[in-house]
SERO-4910 file (N, C-alpha, C, O; in steps of 0.05 Angstrom, whole numbers):
BEGIN
 pado doro    nc1    nc2    nc3   cac1   cac2   cac3    cc1    cc2    cc3    oc1    oc2    oc3
  Met    A    179   -373    -45    160   -337    -50    139   -357    -47    120   -356    -32
  Lys    A    145   -377    -64    127   -398    -85    122   -411    -58    100   -404    -48
  Ala    A    130   -419    -50    118   -440    -19     96   -416      4     76   -421     18
  Met    A    112   -391     -1     95   -382     20     64   -375     12     46   -369     28
  Trp    A     62   -377    -15     42   -368    -28     34   -391    -33     21   -393    -53
  Asn    A     36   -407    -23      8   -438    -35      5   -436      4    -14   -442     19
  His    A     26   -427      8      2   -449     37    -17   -402     57     -8   -379     62
  Pro    A    -40   -415     59    -67   -399     66    -66   -381     81    -84   -365     80
  Leu    A    -42   -377    102    -38   -366    113     -8   -357    108      3   -359    130
  Gly    A      6   -350     93     35   -342     75      8   -309     61      3   -285     67
  Arg    A     -3   -332     39    -23   -309     27    -37   -302     42    -26   -312     62
  His    A    -54   -292     49    -63   -266     71    -48   -247     75    -53   -225     64
  Ile    A    -19   -253    100     -7   -243    102     19   -216     73     30   -195     66
  Val    A      9   -243     69     14   -224     37     10   -197     21     19   -175     17
  Val    A     -9   -215     14    -34   -189      6    -55   -170     38    -73   -154     36
  Phe    A    -43   -180     59    -56   -152     86    -26   -140     79    -29   -116     84
  Thr    A      1   -144     70     18   -115     77     17   -115     52     33    -97     51
  Val    A     12   -120     28     11   -109      5    -17    -80      4    -14    -56     -3
  Leu    A    -38    -92     11    -62    -66     20    -56    -52     45    -67    -30     46
  Lys    A    -36    -60     70    -24    -38     80    -18    -15     74    -23      7     84
  Leu    A      4    -30     41     24     -3     37      8     12     20     13     36     20
  Val    A    -16      0      1    -16     14    -12    -42     36      5    -41     59     -2
  Ala    A    -65     29     28    -72     43     31    -34     71     44    -35     94     35
  Ile    A    -15     66     57     -9     73     66     -3     98     42    -14    119     35
  Phe    A     19     84     32     16    114      2     -8    129     -3    -11    153      0
  Ala    A    -34    104    -15    -66    131    -10    -52    157      9    -41    178      0
  Ile    A    -57    150     37    -58    173     62    -37    191     56    -48    214     58
  Trp    A     -9    196     47     -3    204     40     -3    217     13     15    234     13
  Trp    A     -9    215      1    -22    209    -22    -33    233    -29    -21    249    -44
  Phe    A    -68    237    -14    -80    252     -1    -80    270     14    -94    290      9
  Phe    A    -60    268     47    -55    282     74    -41    302     70    -46    326     72
  Phe    A    -14    285     63     10    296     58     33    304     28     56    310     34
  Arg    A     22    302     -8     34    306    -17     39    341    -17     23    358    -10
  Pro    A     64    344    -26     70    372    -33     41    388    -45     24    378    -59
  Phe    A     43    408    -38      9    424    -61     31    436    -72     50    445    -61
  Thr    A     24    435   -102     37    474   -119      8    482   -124    -11    470   -132
  Ser    A     12    507   -116    -14    524   -136     -9    531   -147     12    541   -156
  Ala    A    -40    526   -155    -34    521   -191    -41    555   -200    -34    560   -224
  Ser    A    -56    584   -181    -52    605   -177    -18    616   -194    -19    638   -205
  Gly    A     -2    607   -194     25    619   -195     30    633   -173     51    644   -170
***
């Protein structure tokens, strides 16, 4: 992993993959999470 991080293309791939995972989680959180009713 350290050798991949030292390579510019490897660093780009790792950062892009992490950002994609964060974006997918954010989209799921805002649109597809189970909504709980506050009114009971």
